[in-house]
Backbone as a printed PyTorch tensor [residue, N CA C, xyz], in Angstrom:
tensor([[[-28.5480,   7.2240,  24.3170],
         [-27.5000,   6.8720,  23.3590],
         [-28.0700,   5.8050,  22.4290]],

        [[-27.9190,   6.0290,  21.1510],
         [-28.4130,   5.0560,  20.1930],
         [-27.5050,   3.8320,  20.1730]],

        [[-28.0150,   2.7700,  19.5910],
         [-27.2460,   1.5230,  19.5430],
         [-25.9760,   1.6870,  18.6960]],

        [[-26.0720,   2.4520,  17.6050],
         [-24.9000,   2.6740,  16.7510],
         [-23.8310,   3.4650,  17.5000]],

        [[-24.2600,   4.4730,  18.2590],
         [-23.3110,   5.2710,  19.0370],
         [-22.6780,   4.4100,  20.1220]],

        [[-23.4870,   3.6030,  20.7620],
         [-22.9810,   2.7020,  21.8080],
         [-21.9110,   1.7780,  21.2340]],

        [[-22.1720,   1.2110,  20.0550],
         [-21.2000,   0.3290,  19.4230],
         [-19.9130,   1.0730,  19.0720]],

        [[-20.0500,   2.3120,  18.6230],
         [-18.8730,   3.1170,  18.2870],
         [-18.0350,   3.4000,  19.5190]],

        [[-18.6950,   3.7480,  20.6300],
         [-17.9880,   4.0370,  21.8830],
         [-17.2980,   2.7770,  22.4030]],

        [[-17.9980,   1.6570,  22.3970],
         [-17.3860,   0.4030,  22.8590],
         [-16.2250,  -0.0120,  21.9590]],

        [[-16.3550,   0.2430,  20.6640],
         [-15.2520,  -0.0440,  19.7420],
         [-14.0260,   0.8090,  20.0370]],

        [[-14.2510,   2.0840,  20.3580],
         [-13.1310,   2.9610,  20.7340],
         [-12.4820,   2.4870,  22.0330]],

        [[-13.3080,   2.0730,  22.9800],
         [-12.7900,   1.5860,  24.2690],
         [-11.8970,   0.3620,  24.0370]],

        [[-12.3720,  -0.5750,  23.2250],
         [-11.5590,  -1.7650,  22.9180],
         [-10.2880,  -1.3780,  22.1640]],

        [[-10.4130,  -0.4230,  21.2450],
         [ -9.2480,   0.0210,  20.4670],
         [ -8.1750,   0.6160,  21.3660]],

        [[ -8.5890,   1.4120,  22.3550],
         [ -7.6340,   2.0170,  23.2870],
         [ -6.9310,   0.9290,  24.0970]],

        [[ -7.6750,  -0.0640,  24.5580],
         [ -7.0620,  -1.1250,  25.3570],
         [ -6.1430,  -2.0070,  24.5190]],

        [[ -6.4990,  -2.2520,  23.2560],
         [ -5.5950,  -2.9840,  22.3640],
         [ -4.3210,  -2.1840,  22.1170]],

        [[ -4.4860,  -0.8780,  21.9420],
         [ -3.3410,   0.0090,  21.7310],
         [ -2.4090,  -0.0360,  22.9450]],

        [[ -2.9910,   0.0070,  24.1400],
         [ -2.1730,  -0.0370,  25.3540],
         [ -1.4280,  -1.3640,  25.4670]],

        [[ -2.0780,  -2.4500,  25.0800],
         [ -1.4380,  -3.7670,  25.1700],
         [ -0.2320,  -3.8650,  24.2410]],

        [[ -0.3120,  -3.2310,  23.0640],
         [  0.7740,  -3.3220,  22.0740],
         [  1.7430,  -2.1470,  22.1180]],

        [[  1.5350,  -1.1960,  23.0260],
         [  2.3220,   0.0380,  23.0550],
         [  3.7850,  -0.2210,  23.3630]],

        [[  4.6650,   0.4640,  22.6180],
         [  6.1060,   0.4710,  22.8810],
         [  6.5560,   1.9130,  22.9950]],

        [[  7.2850,   2.2390,  24.0510],
         [  7.7810,   3.5970,  24.2390],
         [  8.8040,   3.9270,  23.1550]],

        [[  8.8330,   5.1820,  22.7580],
         [  9.7670,   5.6300,  21.7230],
         [ 11.2170,   5.4970,  22.1900]],

        [[ 11.4240,   5.5900,  23.5060],
         [ 12.7840,   5.4960,  24.0330],
         [ 13.3030,   4.0600,  24.0180]],

        [[ 12.4090,   3.0820,  23.9530],
         [ 12.8210,   1.6850,  23.9610],
         [ 13.0570,   1.1270,  25.3500]],

        [[ 12.9620,   1.9710,  26.3700],
         [ 13.1800,   1.5440,  27.7540],
         [ 11.9410,   0.8190,  28.2780]],

        [[ 12.1290,  -0.2930,  28.9530],
         [ 11.0040,  -1.0670,  29.4790],
         [ 10.2260,  -0.2840,  30.5340]],

        [[ 10.9320,   0.4920,  31.3850],
         [ 10.2570,   1.2830,  32.4170],
         [  9.3390,   2.3280,  31.7840]],

        [[  9.8170,   2.9740,  30.7180],
         [  9.0040,   3.9730,  30.0160],
         [  7.7860,   3.3270,  29.3770]],

        [[  7.9810,   2.1520,  28.7950],
         [  6.8750,   1.4440,  28.1630],
         [  5.8030,   1.1030,  29.1850]],

        [[  6.2060,   0.5930,  30.3270],
         [  5.2510,   0.2280,  31.3820],
         [  4.5240,   1.4710,  31.8790]],

        [[  5.2540,   2.5550,  32.0950],
         [  4.6510,   3.7940,  32.5870],
         [  3.6520,   4.3560,  31.5740]],

        [[  4.0050,   4.3330,  30.3040],
         [  3.1220,   4.8620,  29.2640],
         [  1.8900,   3.9820,  29.0720]],

        [[  2.0710,   2.6630,  29.1500],
         [  0.9180,   1.7550,  29.0640],
         [ -0.0500,   2.0180,  30.2120]],

        [[  0.5010,   2.1820,  31.3910],
         [ -0.3370,   2.4510,  32.5640],
         [ -1.0600,   3.7910,  32.4240]],

        [[ -0.3860,   4.7860,  31.8770],
         [ -1.0240,   6.0840,  31.6530],
         [ -2.2040,   5.9460,  30.6820]],

        [[ -1.9960,   5.2140,  29.5950],
         [ -3.0590,   5.0220,  28.6100],
         [ -4.2680,   4.3630,  29.2510]],

        [[ -4.0380,   3.3070,  30.0170],
         [ -5.1430,   2.5870,  30.6550],
         [ -5.8700,   3.4580,  31.6740]],

        [[ -5.1210,   4.1620,  32.5140],
         [ -5.7420,   5.0140,  33.5330],
         [ -6.5290,   6.1610,  32.9010]],

        [[ -5.9480,   6.7790,  31.8820],
         [ -6.6140,   7.8950,  31.2070],
         [ -7.9080,   7.4270,  30.5470]],

        [[ -7.8580,   6.2750,  29.8830],
         [ -9.0550,   5.7490,  29.2190],
         [-10.1400,   5.4260,  30.2410]],

        [[ -9.7710,   4.7340,  31.2970],
         [-10.7710,   4.3930,  32.3240],
         [-11.3920,   5.6400,  32.9270]],

        [[-10.5550,   6.6060,  33.2610],
         [-11.0390,   7.8320,  33.8880],
         [-12.0030,   8.5870,  32.9720]],

        [[-11.6070,   8.7980,  31.7290],
         [-12.4390,   9.5840,  30.8170],
         [-13.7170,   8.8470,  30.4200]],

        [[-13.6320,   7.5400,  30.1910],
         [-14.8390,   6.8020,  29.8390],
         [-15.8050,   6.7460,  31.0240]],

        [[-15.2800,   6.5830,  32.2320],
         [-16.1460,   6.5940,  33.4250],
         [-16.7900,   7.9630,  33.6300]],

        [[-15.9990,   9.0070,  33.4160],
         [-16.4990,  10.3650,  33.6010],
         [-17.6320,  10.6810,  32.6280]],

        [[-17.5430,  10.1410,  31.4260],
         [-18.5070,  10.4820,  30.3790],
         [-19.5610,   9.4090,  30.1330]],

        [[-19.6410,   8.4030,  30.9870],
         [-20.5550,   7.2960,  30.7060],
         [-22.0320,   7.6770,  30.8090]],

        [[-22.3600,   8.7420,  31.5190],
         [-23.7600,   9.1320,  31.6840],
         [-24.1970,  10.2560,  30.7470]],

        [[-23.3810,  10.5810,  29.7640],
         [-23.7590,  11.6290,  28.8180],
         [-24.9410,  11.1680,  27.9710]],

        [[-25.8670,  12.0910,  27.7330],
         [-27.0200,  11.7650,  26.8930],
         [-27.1320,  12.6960,  25.6860]],

        [[-26.5010,  13.8460,  25.7470],
         [-26.5580,  14.8070,  24.6430],
         [-25.7290,  14.2910,  23.4620]],

        [[-26.3460,  14.1810,  22.3030],
         [-25.6680,  13.6300,  21.1290],
         [-24.4470,  14.4420,  20.7150]],

        [[-24.5520,  15.7640,  20.8270],
         [-23.4190,  16.6120,  20.4340],
         [-22.2200,  16.3980,  21.3540]],

        [[-22.4720,  16.2860,  22.6630],
         [-21.3800,  16.0430,  23.6100],
         [-20.7590,  14.6690,  23.3880]],

        [[-21.5980,  13.6900,  23.1170],
         [-21.0850,  12.3390,  22.8550],
         [-20.2120,  12.3570,  21.6050]],

        [[-20.6790,  13.0320,  20.5640],
         [-19.9090,  13.1340,  19.3220],
         [-18.5800,  13.8450,  19.5610]],

        [[-18.6010,  14.8890,  20.4010],
         [-17.3760,  15.6200,  20.7410],
         [-16.3830,  14.7020,  21.4610]],

        [[-16.8740,  13.8980,  22.3880],
         [-16.0040,  12.9630,  23.1130],
         [-15.4320,  11.8960,  22.1850]],

        [[-16.2500,  11.4100,  21.2600],
         [-15.7720,  10.4190,  20.2890],
         [-14.6870,  11.0340,  19.4060]],

        [[-14.9060,  12.2670,  18.9570],
         [-13.8990,  12.9520,  18.1360],
         [-12.6060,  13.1660,  18.9080]],

        [[-12.7240,  13.5330,  20.1890],
         [-11.5300,  13.7360,  21.0120],
         [-10.7560,  12.4330,  21.1700]],

        [[-11.4630,  11.3560,  21.4340],
         [-10.8130,  10.0560,  21.6090],
         [-10.0930,   9.6350,  20.3320]],

        [[-10.7620,   9.7800,  19.2130],
         [-10.1590,   9.4140,  17.9290],
         [ -8.9230,  10.2770,  17.6410]],

        [[ -9.0260,  11.5650,  17.9040],
         [ -7.8920,  12.4660,  17.6690],
         [ -6.7080,  12.1090,  18.5600]],

        [[ -6.9840,  11.7940,  19.8330],
         [ -5.8850,  11.4470,  20.7430],
         [ -5.2220,  10.1380,  20.3540]],

        [[ -6.0080,   9.1890,  19.8580],
         [ -5.4230,   7.9240,  19.3960],
         [ -4.5090,   8.1920,  18.2030]],

        [[ -5.0040,   8.9410,  17.2250],
         [ -4.2170,   9.2050,  16.0170],
         [ -2.9640,  10.0140,  16.3230]],

        [[ -3.0670,  11.0020,  17.1820],
         [ -1.8980,  11.8150,  17.5470],
         [ -0.8860,  10.9690,  18.3130]],

        [[ -1.3770,  10.1330,  19.2190],
         [ -0.4840,   9.2500,  19.9710],
         [  0.2700,   8.2960,  19.0690]],

        [[ -0.4270,   7.7230,  18.1030],
         [  0.2290,   6.8120,  17.1690],
         [  1.2230,   7.5490,  16.2700]],

        [[  0.8470,   8.7280,  15.8260],
         [  1.7180,   9.4720,  14.9180],
         [  3.0040,   9.9340,  15.6030]],

        [[  2.8630,  10.5350,  16.7870],
         [  4.0260,  11.0910,  17.4780],
         [  4.6960,  10.1080,  18.4360]],

        [[  4.1110,   8.9370,  18.6080],
         [  4.6410,   7.9090,  19.5030],
         [  4.7340,   8.3780,  20.9550]],

        [[  3.7790,   9.2310,  21.3640],
         [  3.6760,   9.6300,  22.7610],
         [  2.2200,   9.5090,  23.1770]],

        [[  1.9450,   8.9370,  24.3430],
         [  0.5550,   8.7630,  24.7630],
         [ -0.0530,  10.0160,  25.3890]],

        [[  0.7830,  10.9750,  25.7370],
         [  0.3120,  12.1650,  26.4400],
         [ -0.2170,  13.1900,  25.4470]],

        [[ -1.2140,  13.9870,  25.8530],
         [ -1.7180,  15.0110,  24.9370],
         [ -0.6280,  16.0410,  24.6250]],

        [[ -0.5770,  16.4670,  23.3820],
         [  0.4210,  17.4600,  22.9870],
         [  0.0520,  18.7960,  23.6060]],

        [[  0.9860,  19.4510,  24.2690],
         [  0.6840,  20.7500,  24.8750],
         [  0.5350,  21.8380,  23.8130]],

        [[ -0.2250,  22.8320,  24.1530],
         [ -0.3450,  23.9930,  23.2830],
         [  0.1230,  25.1990,  24.0760]],

        [[  0.6110,  26.1850,  23.3830],
         [  1.0410,  27.3960,  24.0660],
         [  0.2600,  28.5700,  23.5100]],

        [[ -0.5230,  29.1630,  24.3720],
         [ -1.2200,  30.3980,  24.0310],
         [ -0.7490,  31.4490,  25.0190]],

        [[  0.0280,  32.4150,  24.5710],
         [  0.5200,  33.4230,  25.4990],
         [ -0.6370,  34.1930,  26.1300]],

        [[ -0.4760,  34.5880,  27.3920],
         [ -1.5320,  35.3600,  28.0430],
         [ -1.8370,  36.6210,  27.2420]],

        [[ -3.1050,  36.9160,  27.1050],
         [ -3.5790,  38.0890,  26.3690],
         [ -3.0980,  38.0760,  24.9170]],

        [[ -2.8450,  36.8840,  24.3850],
         [ -2.3470,  36.7780,  23.0180],
         [ -3.4430,  36.6890,  21.9730]],

        [[ -4.6650,  36.4760,  22.3990],
         [ -5.7790,  36.3580,  21.4710],
         [ -6.6110,  37.6310,  21.5400]],

        [[ -6.1920,  38.6340,  20.8450],
         [ -6.8710,  39.9210,  20.9640],
         [ -8.0860,  39.9990,  20.0600]],

        [[ -9.2170,  40.3300,  20.6370],
         [-10.4020,  40.5640,  19.8040],
         [-10.3370,  41.9630,  19.2080]],

        [[-11.2210,  42.2440,  18.3070],
         [-11.2170,  43.5540,  17.6650],
         [-11.6050,  44.6750,  18.6260]],

        [[-12.4720,  44.3860,  19.6230],
         [-12.9690,  45.4300,  20.5180],
         [-11.9520,  45.8550,  21.5800]],

        [[-11.1900,  44.9420,  22.1080],
         [-10.2660,  45.3030,  23.1730],
         [ -9.6250,  44.0760,  23.7780]],

        [[ -9.0000,  44.2710,  24.9130],
         [ -8.2680,  43.1760,  25.5350],
         [ -8.8570,  42.8130,  26.8920]],

        [[-10.1550,  42.6810,  26.9830],
         [-10.7990,  42.3340,  28.2440],
         [-10.4830,  40.9220,  28.6720]],

        [[-10.3840,  40.7090,  29.9750],
         [-10.0190,  39.4030,  30.5190],
         [-11.0870,  38.3600,  30.2190]],

        [[-12.3440,  38.7270,  30.3460],
         [-13.4090,  37.7580,  30.0550],
         [-13.3890,  37.3300,  28.5900]],

        [[-13.1350,  38.2810,  27.7350],
         [-13.0650,  37.9660,  26.3110],
         [-11.8860,  37.0520,  26.0350]],

        [[-10.7600,  37.3060,  26.6970],
         [ -9.5800,  36.4630,  26.5350],
         [ -9.8680,  35.0330,  26.9900]],

        [[-10.5380,  34.8870,  28.1420],
         [-10.8590,  33.5540,  28.6450],
         [-11.7710,  32.8190,  27.6740]],

        [[-12.7330,  33.5140,  27.1230],
         [-13.6490,  32.9150,  26.1660],
         [-12.9020,  32.4880,  24.8960]],

        [[-12.0300,  33.3420,  24.3980],
         [-11.2520,  33.0120,  23.2000],
         [-10.3060,  31.8390,  23.4500]],

        [[ -9.7100,  31.7890,  24.6470],
         [ -8.8270,  30.6790,  24.9970],
         [ -9.5850,  29.3610,  24.9900]],

        [[-10.7970,  29.3900,  25.5590],
         [-11.6140,  28.1840,  25.6160],
         [-12.0120,  27.7380,  24.2080]],

        [[-12.3340,  28.6900,  23.3420],
         [-12.7210,  28.3600,  21.9740],
         [-11.5530,  27.8550,  21.1400]],

        [[-10.3480,  28.3050,  21.4420],
         [ -9.1930,  27.9310,  20.6360],
         [ -8.5400,  26.6320,  21.0920]],

        [[ -9.0650,  26.0100,  22.1310],
         [ -8.5080,  24.7650,  22.6390],
         [ -8.7300,  23.6430,  21.6270]],

        [[ -7.6870,  22.8930,  21.2550],
         [ -7.8460,  21.8170,  20.2690],
         [ -8.7860,  20.7240,  20.7660]],

        [[ -9.3440,  19.9790,  19.8420],
         [-10.3300,  18.9500,  20.1760],
         [ -9.7290,  17.8640,  21.0670]],

        [[ -8.4480,  17.5790,  20.9220],
         [ -7.8420,  16.5090,  21.7010],
         [ -7.5370,  16.9160,  23.1450]],

        [[ -7.7750,  18.1750,  23.4960],
         [ -7.5500,  18.6290,  24.8690],
         [ -8.8300,  19.0590,  25.5730]],

        [[ -9.9790,  18.7820,  24.9920],
         [-11.2390,  19.2510,  25.5780],
         [-11.4830,  18.6720,  26.9690]],

        [[-11.0100,  17.4840,  27.2610],
         [-11.2620,  16.8620,  28.5490],
         [-10.2970,  17.3280,  29.6300]],

        [[ -9.2460,  18.0290,  29.2450],
         [ -8.2810,  18.5100,  30.2190],
         [ -8.6480,  19.8920,  30.6930]],

        [[ -8.4470,  20.1440,  31.9860],
         [ -8.7320,  21.4560,  32.5530],
         [ -7.7120,  22.4660,  32.0650]],

        [[ -8.1370,  23.7040,  32.0010],
         [ -7.2460,  24.7890,  31.6000],
         [ -6.1730,  24.9740,  32.6680]],

        [[ -4.9330,  24.9810,  32.2650],
         [ -3.8150,  25.1860,  33.1810],
         [ -3.2400,  26.5550,  32.8790]],

        [[ -3.1500,  27.3880,  33.9140],
         [ -2.6390,  28.7460,  33.6650],
         [ -1.2120,  28.8950,  34.1020]]])
């Protein structure tokens, strides 16, 4: 990891923790605010720990883009949780046919950048 990339990652880490410190739940309830702050902190720690040994520049860039997207979406919609997407089963039909492997591949490719770290839920 280059020094510039390291600084960018550390800046994102600090930004997430500052965001969690100032976070207010949209409902205005103190319990919701505490729960959402805790979610932000746990999610950040988990994902940064999981990705701390990455060396591939493209993967690092992908993780930085995901983090930035999740911060912006969270601020815009006032929810810390990733926005769910709905892709109906067998809804992504390729031109050749409706094979299951092709569907799985298309589903993986169509996953938004802010959900790349989450496992596929069927």
